[in-house]
CHARMM-style PDB file with segment names, atoms N, HN, CA, C and O in Angstrom:
ATOM      1  N   UNK     1      82.592  65.310 -17.736  1.00  0.00      PROA
ATOM      2  CA  UNK     1      81.199  65.059 -17.401  1.00  0.00      PROA
ATOM      3  C   UNK     1      81.005  63.581 -17.076  1.00  0.00      PROA
ATOM      4  O   UNK     1      81.647  62.708 -17.660  1.00  0.00      PROA
ATOM      5  N   UNK     2      80.136  63.333 -16.164  1.00  0.00      PROA
ATOM      6  HN  UNK     2      79.615  64.042 -15.690  1.00  0.00      PROA
ATOM      7  CA  UNK     2      79.868  61.944 -15.849  1.00  0.00      PROA
ATOM      8  C   UNK     2      78.740  61.400 -16.727  1.00  0.00      PROA
ATOM      9  O   UNK     2      78.147  62.126 -17.526  1.00  0.00      PROA
ATOM     10  N   UNK     3      78.468  60.139 -16.563  1.00  0.00      PROA
ATOM     11  HN  UNK     3      78.949  59.550 -15.914  1.00  0.00      PROA
ATOM     12  CA  UNK     3      77.476  59.453 -17.402  1.00  0.00      PROA
ATOM     13  C   UNK     3      76.074  60.021 -17.213  1.00  0.00      PROA
ATOM     14  O   UNK     3      75.322  60.128 -18.182  1.00  0.00      PROA
ATOM     15  N   UNK     4      75.708  60.388 -15.988  1.00  0.00      PROA
ATOM     16  HN  UNK     4      76.319  60.302 -15.201  1.00  0.00      PROA
ATOM     17  CA  UNK     4      74.355  60.875 -15.723  1.00  0.00      PROA
ATOM     18  C   UNK     4      74.109  62.236 -16.356  1.00  0.00      PROA
ATOM     19  O   UNK     4      72.975  62.562 -16.707  1.00  0.00      PROA
ATOM     20  N   UNK     5      75.159  63.029 -16.506  1.00  0.00      PROA
ATOM     21  HN  UNK     5      76.080  62.764 -16.221  1.00  0.00      PROA
ATOM     22  CA  UNK     5      74.994  64.329 -17.151  1.00  0.00      PROA
ATOM     23  C   UNK     5      74.622  64.143 -18.618  1.00  0.00      PROA
ATOM     24  O   UNK     5      73.802  64.889 -19.152  1.00  0.00      PROA
ATOM     25  N   UNK     6      75.223  63.151 -19.267  1.00  0.00      PROA
ATOM     26  HN  UNK     6      75.890  62.545 -18.833  1.00  0.00      PROA
ATOM     27  CA  UNK     6      74.881  62.867 -20.659  1.00  0.00      PROA
ATOM     28  C   UNK     6      73.446  62.358 -20.789  1.00  0.00      PROA
ATOM     29  O   UNK     6      72.734  62.727 -21.723  1.00  0.00      PROA
ATOM     30  N   UNK     7      73.032  61.522 -19.864  1.00  0.00      PROA
ATOM     31  HN  UNK     7      73.610  61.222 -19.105  1.00  0.00      PROA
ATOM     32  CA  UNK     7      71.663  60.993 -19.899  1.00  0.00      PROA
ATOM     33  C   UNK     7      70.656  62.116 -19.696  1.00  0.00      PROA
ATOM     34  O   UNK     7      69.657  62.190 -20.412  1.00  0.00      PROA
ATOM     35  N   UNK     8      70.907  62.982 -18.734  1.00  0.00      PROA
ATOM     36  HN  UNK     8      71.718  62.921 -18.152  1.00  0.00      PROA
ATOM     37  CA  UNK     8      70.000  64.100 -18.497  1.00  0.00      PROA
ATOM     38  C   UNK     8      69.966  65.058 -19.684  1.00  0.00      PROA
ATOM     39  O   UNK     8      68.913  65.594 -20.030  1.00  0.00      PROA
ATOM     40  N   UNK     9      71.126  65.268 -20.305  1.00  0.00      PROA
ATOM     41  HN  UNK     9      71.981  64.833 -20.025  1.00  0.00      PROA
ATOM     42  CA  UNK     9      71.165  66.129 -21.491  1.00  0.00      PROA
ATOM     43  C   UNK     9      70.357  65.526 -22.632  1.00  0.00      PROA
ATOM     44  O   UNK     9      69.651  66.244 -23.340  1.00  0.00      PROA
ATOM     45  N   UNK    10      70.456  64.219 -22.816  1.00  0.00      PROA
ATOM     46  HN  UNK    10      71.030  63.636 -22.241  1.00  0.00      PROA
ATOM     47  CA  UNK    10      69.697  63.541 -23.862  1.00  0.00      PROA
ATOM     48  C   UNK    10      68.198  63.638 -23.596  1.00  0.00      PROA
ATOM     49  O   UNK    10      67.427  63.904 -24.518  1.00  0.00      PROA
ATOM     50  N   UNK    11      67.775  63.427 -22.353  1.00  0.00      PROA
ATOM     51  HN  UNK    11      68.402  63.211 -21.604  1.00  0.00      PROA
ATOM     52  CA  UNK    11      66.361  63.531 -22.009  1.00  0.00      PROA
ATOM     53  C   UNK    11      65.842  64.954 -22.208  1.00  0.00      PROA
ATOM     54  O   UNK    11      64.709  65.155 -22.646  1.00  0.00      PROA
ATOM     55  N   UNK    12      66.679  65.934 -21.885  1.00  0.00      PROA
ATOM     56  HN  UNK    12      67.599  65.771 -21.529  1.00  0.00      PROA
ATOM     57  CA  UNK    12      66.283  67.325 -22.095  1.00  0.00      PROA
ATOM     58  C   UNK    12      66.123  67.632 -23.582  1.00  0.00      PROA
ATOM     59  O   UNK    12      65.209  68.358 -23.973  1.00  0.00      PROA
ATOM     60  N   UNK    13      67.011  67.082 -24.410  1.00  0.00      PROA
ATOM     61  HN  UNK    13      67.754  66.492 -24.092  1.00  0.00      PROA
ATOM     62  CA  UNK    13      66.895  67.306 -25.852  1.00  0.00      PROA
ATOM     63  C   UNK    13      65.663  66.621 -26.427  1.00  0.00      PROA
ATOM     64  O   UNK    13      64.997  67.177 -27.301  1.00  0.00      PROA
ATOM     65  N   UNK    14      65.352  65.421 -25.947  1.00  0.00      PROA
ATOM     66  HN  UNK    14      65.893  64.970 -25.237  1.00  0.00      PROA
ATOM     67  CA  UNK    14      64.148  64.732 -26.413  1.00  0.00      PROA
ATOM     68  C   UNK    14      62.909  65.511 -25.992  1.00  0.00      PROA
ATOM     69  O   UNK    14      61.963  65.646 -26.769  1.00  0.00      PROA
ATOM     70  N   UNK    15      62.911  66.024 -24.765  1.00  0.00      PROA
ATOM     71  HN  UNK    15      63.679  65.915 -24.134  1.00  0.00      PROA
ATOM     72  CA  UNK    15      61.790  66.837 -24.299  1.00  0.00      PROA
ATOM     73  C   UNK    15      61.647  68.114 -25.112  1.00  0.00      PROA
ATOM     74  O   UNK    15      60.534  68.509 -25.459  1.00  0.00      PROA
ATOM     75  N   UNK    16      62.757  68.755 -25.416  1.00  0.00      PROA
ATOM     76  HN  UNK    16      63.661  68.434 -25.134  1.00  0.00      PROA
ATOM     77  CA  UNK    16      62.709  69.958 -26.237  1.00  0.00      PROA
ATOM     78  C   UNK    16      62.204  69.681 -27.641  1.00  0.00      PROA
ATOM     79  O   UNK    16      61.466  70.485 -28.212  1.00  0.00      PROA
ATOM     80  N   UNK    17      62.597  68.554 -28.192  1.00  0.00      PROA
ATOM     81  HN  UNK    17      63.197  67.902 -27.729  1.00  0.00      PROA
ATOM     82  CA  UNK    17      62.106  68.159 -29.513  1.00  0.00      PROA
ATOM     83  C   UNK    17      60.605  67.933 -29.484  1.00  0.00      PROA
ATOM     84  O   UNK    17      59.888  68.360 -30.390  1.00  0.00      PROA
ATOM     85  N   UNK    18      60.128  67.258 -28.438  1.00  0.00      PROA
ATOM     86  HN  UNK    18      60.710  66.911 -27.702  1.00  0.00      PROA
ATOM     87  CA  UNK    18      58.694  66.968 -28.335  1.00  0.00      PROA
ATOM     88  C   UNK    18      57.886  68.255 -28.199  1.00  0.00      PROA
ATOM     89  O   UNK    18      56.805  68.371 -28.775  1.00  0.00      PROA
ATOM     90  N   UNK    19      58.399  69.215 -27.446  1.00  0.00      PROA
ATOM     91  HN  UNK    19      59.277  69.120 -26.978  1.00  0.00      PROA
ATOM     92  CA  UNK    19      57.682  70.477 -27.269  1.00  0.00      PROA
ATOM     93  C   UNK    19      57.702  71.291 -28.556  1.00  0.00      PROA
ATOM     94  O   UNK    19      56.677  71.833 -28.968  1.00  0.00      PROA
ATOM     95  N   UNK    20      58.866  71.378 -29.188  1.00  0.00      PROA
ATOM     96  HN  UNK    20      59.699  70.937 -28.853  1.00  0.00      PROA
ATOM     97  CA  UNK    20      59.008  72.208 -30.387  1.00  0.00      PROA
ATOM     98  C   UNK    20      58.172  71.686 -31.554  1.00  0.00      PROA
ATOM     99  O   UNK    20      57.531  72.459 -32.266  1.00  0.00      PROA
ATOM    100  N   UNK    21      58.186  70.370 -31.739  1.00  0.00      PROA
ATOM    101  HN  UNK    21      58.707  69.742 -31.160  1.00  0.00      PROA
ATOM    102  CA  UNK    21      57.477  69.766 -32.878  1.00  0.00      PROA
ATOM    103  C   UNK    21      56.091  69.252 -32.509  1.00  0.00      PROA
ATOM    104  O   UNK    21      55.396  68.668 -33.340  1.00  0.00      PROA
ATOM    105  N   UNK    22      55.692  69.474 -31.257  1.00  0.00      PROA
ATOM    106  HN  UNK    22      56.257  69.949 -30.582  1.00  0.00      PROA
ATOM    107  CA  UNK    22      54.402  68.996 -30.757  1.00  0.00      PROA
ATOM    108  C   UNK    22      54.224  67.494 -31.000  1.00  0.00      PROA
ATOM    109  O   UNK    22      53.155  67.034 -31.401  1.00  0.00      PROA
ATOM    110  N   UNK    23      55.273  66.763 -30.753  1.00  0.00      PROA
ATOM    111  HN  UNK    23      56.142  67.136 -30.427  1.00  0.00      PROA
ATOM    112  CA  UNK    23      55.272  65.310 -30.917  1.00  0.00      PROA
ATOM    113  C   UNK    23      55.124  64.673 -29.537  1.00  0.00      PROA
ATOM    114  O   UNK    23      56.069  64.080 -29.017  1.00  0.00      PROA
ATOM    115  N   UNK    24      53.949  64.796 -28.952  1.00  0.00      PROA
ATOM    116  HN  UNK    24      53.181  65.279 -29.374  1.00  0.00      PROA
ATOM    117  CA  UNK    24      53.730  64.319 -27.591  1.00  0.00      PROA
ATOM    118  C   UNK    24      53.707  62.807 -27.494  1.00  0.00      PROA
ATOM    119  O   UNK    24      53.775  62.270 -26.388  1.00  0.00      PROA
ATOM    120  N   UNK    25      53.615  62.102 -28.608  1.00  0.00      PROA
ATOM    121  HN  UNK    25      53.560  62.538 -29.506  1.00  0.00      PROA
ATOM    122  CA  UNK    25      53.616  60.643 -28.582  1.00  0.00      PROA
ATOM    123  C   UNK    25      54.993  60.100 -28.210  1.00  0.00      PROA
ATOM    124  O   UNK    25      55.112  58.927 -27.856  1.00  0.00      PROA
ATOM    125  N   UNK    26      56.029  60.925 -28.284  1.00  0.00      PROA
ATOM    126  HN  UNK    26      55.933  61.878 -28.571  1.00  0.00      PROA
ATOM    127  CA  UNK    26      57.383  60.467 -27.935  1.00  0.00      PROA
ATOM    128  C   UNK    26      57.525  60.310 -26.418  1.00  0.00      PROA
ATOM    129  O   UNK    26      58.246  59.426 -25.954  1.00  0.00      PROA
ATOM    130  N   UNK    27      56.856  61.144 -25.659  1.00  0.00      PROA
ATOM    131  HN  UNK    27      56.270  61.862 -26.036  1.00  0.00      PROA
ATOM    132  CA  UNK    27      57.033  61.159 -24.204  1.00  0.00      PROA
ATOM    133  C   UNK    27      56.664  59.822 -23.555  1.00  0.00      PROA
ATOM    134  O   UNK    27      57.459  59.325 -22.756  1.00  0.00      PROA
ATOM    135  N   UNK    28      55.504  59.202 -23.845  1.00  0.00      PROA
ATOM    136  HN  UNK    28      54.859  59.605 -24.493  1.00  0.00      PROA
ATOM    137  CA  UNK    28      55.214  57.902 -23.221  1.00  0.00      PROA
ATOM    138  C   UNK    28      56.189  56.801 -23.637  1.00  0.00      PROA
ATOM    139  O   UNK    28      56.497  55.910 -22.846  1.00  0.00      PROA
ATOM    140  N   UNK    29      56.669  56.864 -24.869  1.00  0.00      PROA
ATOM    141  HN  UNK    29      56.418  57.588 -25.512  1.00  0.00      PROA
ATOM    142  CA  UNK    29      57.634  55.857 -25.320  1.00  0.00      PROA
ATOM    143  C   UNK    29      58.928  55.962 -24.526  1.00  0.00      PROA
ATOM    144  O   UNK    29      59.487  54.948 -24.110  1.00  0.00      PROA
ATOM    145  N   UNK    30      59.406  57.188 -24.313  1.00  0.00      PROA
ATOM    146  HN  UNK    30      58.951  58.012 -24.651  1.00  0.00      PROA
ATOM    147  CA  UNK    30      60.636  57.387 -23.550  1.00  0.00      PROA
ATOM    148  C   UNK    30      60.440  56.941 -22.101  1.00  0.00      PROA
ATOM    149  O   UNK    30      61.328  56.315 -21.523  1.00  0.00      PROA
ATOM    150  N   UNK    31      59.299  57.255 -21.517  1.00  0.00      PROA
ATOM    151  HN  UNK    31      58.578  57.763 -21.987  1.00  0.00      PROA
ATOM    152  CA  UNK    31      59.031  56.849 -20.131  1.00  0.00      PROA
ATOM    153  C   UNK    31      58.997  55.329 -20.003  1.00  0.00      PROA
ATOM    154  O   UNK    31      59.564  54.774 -19.061  1.00  0.00      PROA
ATOM    155  N   UNK    32      58.341  54.659 -20.937  1.00  0.00      PROA
ATOM    156  HN  UNK    32      57.881  55.110 -21.702  1.00  0.00      PROA
ATOM    157  CA  UNK    32      58.278  53.198 -20.906  1.00  0.00      PROA
ATOM    158  C   UNK    32      59.665  52.586 -21.061  1.00  0.00      PROA
ATOM    159  O   UNK    32      60.004  51.625 -20.371  1.00  0.00      PROA
ATOM    160  N   UNK    33      60.466  53.144 -21.965  1.00  0.00      PROA
ATOM    161  HN  UNK    33      60.190  53.925 -22.525  1.00  0.00      PROA
ATOM    162  CA  UNK    33      61.829  52.629 -22.138  1.00  0.00      PROA
ATOM    163  C   UNK    33      62.676  52.839 -20.886  1.00  0.00      PROA
ATOM    164  O   UNK    33      63.473  51.971 -20.532  1.00  0.00      PROA
ATOM    165  N   UNK    34      62.518  53.971 -20.215  1.00  0.00      PROA
ATOM    166  HN  UNK    34      61.871  54.677 -20.503  1.00  0.00      PROA
ATOM    167  CA  UNK    34      63.265  54.211 -18.979  1.00  0.00      PROA
ATOM    168  C   UNK    34      62.847  53.245 -17.870  1.00  0.00      PROA
ATOM    169  O   UNK    34      63.694  52.734 -17.137  1.00  0.00      PROA
ATOM    170  N   UNK    35      61.542  52.995 -17.749  1.00  0.00      PROA
ATOM    171  HN  UNK    35      60.854  53.410 -18.345  1.00  0.00      PROA
ATOM    172  CA  UNK    35      61.059  52.069 -16.722  1.00  0.00      PROA
ATOM    173  C   UNK    35      61.532  50.644 -17.004  1.00  0.00      PROA
ATOM    174  O   UNK    35      61.965  49.939 -16.092  1.00  0.00      PROA
ATOM    175  N   UNK    36      61.449  50.224 -18.257  1.00  0.00      PROA
ATOM    176  HN  UNK    36      61.097  50.796 -18.997  1.00  0.00      PROA
ATOM    177  CA  UNK    36      61.907  48.874 -18.605  1.00  0.00      PROA
ATOM    178  C   UNK    36      63.401  48.707 -18.374  1.00  0.00      PROA
ATOM    179  O   UNK    36      63.836  47.663 -17.887  1.00  0.00      PROA
ATOM    180  N   UNK    37      64.186  49.708 -18.712  1.00  0.00      PROA
ATOM    181  HN  UNK    37      63.833  50.556 -19.107  1.00  0.00      PROA
ATOM    182  CA  UNK    37      65.624  49.593 -18.489  1.00  0.00      PROA
ATOM    183  C   UNK    37      65.938  49.555 -16.995  1.00  0.00      PROA
ATOM    184  O   UNK    37      66.847  48.839 -16.575  1.00  0.00      PROA
ATOM    185  N   UNK    38      65.201  50.312 -16.191  1.00  0.00      PROA
ATOM    186  HN  UNK    38      64.462  50.893 -16.532  1.00  0.00      PROA
ATOM    187  CA  UNK    38      65.416  50.267 -14.742  1.00  0.00      PROA
ATOM    188  C   UNK    38      65.051  48.896 -14.176  1.00  0.00      PROA
ATOM    189  O   UNK    38      65.748  48.381 -13.302  1.00  0.00      PROA
ATOM    190  N   UNK    39      63.961  48.304 -14.668  1.00  0.00      PROA
ATOM    191  HN  UNK    39      63.395  48.723 -15.378  1.00  0.00      PROA
ATOM    192  CA  UNK    39      63.556  46.972 -14.201  1.00  0.00      PROA
ATOM    193  C   UNK    39      64.604  45.930 -14.582  1.00  0.00      PROA
ATOM    194  O   UNK    39      64.920  45.050 -13.781  1.00  0.00      PROA
ATOM    195  N   UNK    40      65.136  46.021 -15.776  1.00  0.00      PROA
ATOM    196  HN  UNK    40      64.879  46.736 -16.426  1.00  0.00      PROA
ATOM    197  CA  UNK    40      66.153  45.062 -16.206  1.00  0.00      PROA
ATOM    198  C   UNK    40      67.422  45.205 -15.376  1.00  0.00      PROA
ATOM    199  O   UNK    40      67.998  44.207 -14.944  1.00  0.00      PROA
ATOM    200  N   UNK    41      67.858  46.433 -15.154  1.00  0.00      PROA
ATOM    201  HN  UNK    41      67.391  47.244 -15.505  1.00  0.00      PROA
ATOM    202  CA  UNK    41      69.079  46.655 -14.375  1.00  0.00      PROA
ATOM    203  C   UNK    41      68.890  46.201 -12.930  1.00  0.00      PROA
ATOM    204  O   UNK    41      69.763  45.539 -12.370  1.00  0.00      PROA
ATOM    205  N   UNK    42      67.766  46.551 -12.331  1.00  0.00      PROA
ATOM    206  HN  UNK    42      67.057  47.089 -12.786  1.00  0.00      PROA
ATOM    207  CA  UNK    42      67.531  46.145 -10.944  1.00  0.00      PROA
ATOM    208  C   UNK    42      67.298  44.643 -10.836  1.00  0.00      PROA
ATOM    209  O   UNK    42      67.661  44.037  -9.828  1.00  0.00      PROA
ATOM    210  N   UNK    43      66.701  44.036 -11.850  1.00  0.00      PROA
ATOM    211  HN  UNK    43      66.406  44.528 -12.669  1.00  0.00      PROA
ATOM    212  CA  UNK    43      66.488  42.592 -11.840  1.00  0.00      PROA
ATOM    213  C   UNK    43      67.783  41.817 -11.923  1.00  0.00      PROA
ATOM    214  O   UNK    43      67.908  40.749 -11.323  1.00  0.00      PROA
ATOM    215  N   UNK    44      68.741  42.333 -12.653  1.00  0.00      PROA
ATOM    216  HN  UNK    44      68.640  43.200 -13.140  1.00  0.00      PROA
ATOM    217  CA  UNK    44      70.028  41.652 -12.760  1.00  0.00      PROA
ATOM    218  C   UNK    44      70.814  41.742 -11.462  1.00  0.00      PROA
ATOM    219  O   UNK    44      71.547  40.814 -11.118  1.00  0.00      PROA
ATOM    220  N   UNK    45      70.675  42.832 -10.746  1.00  0.00      PROA
ATOM    221  HN  UNK    45      70.079  43.585 -11.025  1.00  0.00      PROA
ATOM    222  CA  UNK    45      71.424  42.961  -9.500  1.00  0.00      PROA
ATOM    223  C   UNK    45      70.779  42.182  -8.361  1.00  0.00      PROA
ATOM    224  O   UNK    45      71.463  41.816  -7.405  1.00  0.00      PROA
ATOM    225  N   UNK    46      69.474  41.920  -8.445  1.00  0.00      PROA
ATOM    226  HN  UNK    46      68.918  42.217  -9.222  1.00  0.00      PROA
ATOM    227  CA  UNK    46      68.793  41.199  -7.371  1.00  0.00      PROA
ATOM    228  C   UNK    46      68.829  39.690  -7.574  1.00  0.00      PROA
ATOM    229  O   UNK    46      68.566  38.944  -6.630  1.00  0.00      PROA
ATOM    230  N   UNK    47      69.143  39.225  -8.764  1.00  0.00      PROA
ATOM    231  HN  UNK    47      69.357  39.832  -9.530  1.00  0.00      PROA
ATOM    232  CA  UNK    47      69.092  37.796  -9.066  1.00  0.00      PROA
ATOM    233  C   UNK    47      70.011  36.949  -8.175  1.00  0.00      PROA
ATOM    234  O   UNK    47      69.565  35.904  -7.701  1.00  0.00      PROA
ATOM    235  N   UNK    48      71.259  37.335  -7.923  1.00  0.00      PROA
ATOM    236  HN  UNK    48      71.621  38.183  -8.309  1.00  0.00      PROA
ATOM    237  CA  UNK    48      72.099  36.479  -7.061  1.00  0.00      PROA
ATOM    238  C   UNK    48      71.542  36.323  -5.649  1.00  0.00      PROA
ATOM    239  O   UNK    48      71.718  35.273  -5.031  1.00  0.00      PROA
ATOM    240  N   UNK    49      70.880  37.343  -5.134  1.00  0.00      PROA
ATOM    241  HN  UNK    49      70.737  38.196  -5.635  1.00  0.00      PROA
ATOM    242  CA  UNK    49      70.330  37.246  -3.785  1.00  0.00      PROA
ATOM    243  C   UNK    49      69.101  36.353  -3.742  1.00  0.00      PROA
ATOM    244  O   UNK    49      68.829  35.725  -2.719  1.00  0.00      PROA
ATOM    245  N   UNK    50      68.361  36.288  -4.829  1.00  0.00      PROA
ATOM    246  HN  UNK    50      68.582  36.798  -5.661  1.00  0.00      PROA
ATOM    247  CA  UNK    50      67.188  35.424  -4.882  1.00  0.00      PROA
ATOM    248  C   UNK    50      67.613  33.955  -4.876  1.00  0.00      PROA
ATOM    249  O   UNK    50      66.978  33.126  -4.225  1.00  0.00      PROA
ATOM    250  N   UNK    51      68.688  33.636  -5.604  1.00  0.00      PROA
ATOM    251  HN  UNK    51      69.203  34.310  -6.133  1.00  0.00      PROA
ATOM    252  CA  UNK    51      69.139  32.251  -5.673  1.00  0.00      PROA
ATOM    253  C   UNK    51      69.682  31.752  -4.340  1.00  0.00      PROA
ATOM    254  O   UNK    51      69.643  30.551  -4.074  1.00  0.00      PROA
ATOM    255  N   UNK    52      70.179  32.636  -3.510  1.00  0.00      PROA
ATOM    256  HN  UNK    52      70.210  33.612  -3.726  1.00  0.00      PROA
ATOM    257  CA  UNK    52      70.716  32.190  -2.228  1.00  0.00      PROA
ATOM    258  C   UNK    52      69.614  31.879  -1.217  1.00  0.00      PROA
ATOM    259  O   UNK    52      69.899  31.283  -0.179  1.00  0.00      PROA
ATOM    260  N   UNK    53      68.376  32.259  -1.482  1.00  0.00      PROA
ATOM    261  HN  UNK    53      68.144  32.744  -2.326  1.00  0.00      PROA
ATOM    262  CA  UNK    53      67.293  31.975  -0.555  1.00  0.00      PROA
ATOM    263  C   UNK    53      66.844  30.525  -0.607  1.00  0.00      PROA
ATOM    264  O   UNK    53      66.187  30.053   0.321  1.00  0.00      PROA
ATOM    265  N   UNK    54      67.176  29.819  -1.653  1.00  0.00      PROA
ATOM    266  HN  UNK    54      67.710  30.202  -2.407  1.00  0.00      PROA
ATOM    267  CA  UNK    54      66.736  28.421  -1.768  1.00  0.00      PROA
ATOM    268  C   UNK    54      67.548  27.544  -0.897  1.00  0.00      PROA
ATOM    269  OT1 UNK    54      67.325  26.334  -0.860  1.00  0.00      PROA
TER     270      UNK     54
END
């Protein structure tokens, strides 16, 4: 299995937990963490190109 399959499996398990236990407060936390991690990863890859513009 590749890395993305594990990530999708983890998200599916978190979603199943939230539905089963009616813990809907978990969903916004997971979404915020995913968005922040994407911003950090994309920010690190764009940084070298920003420095070359000066």
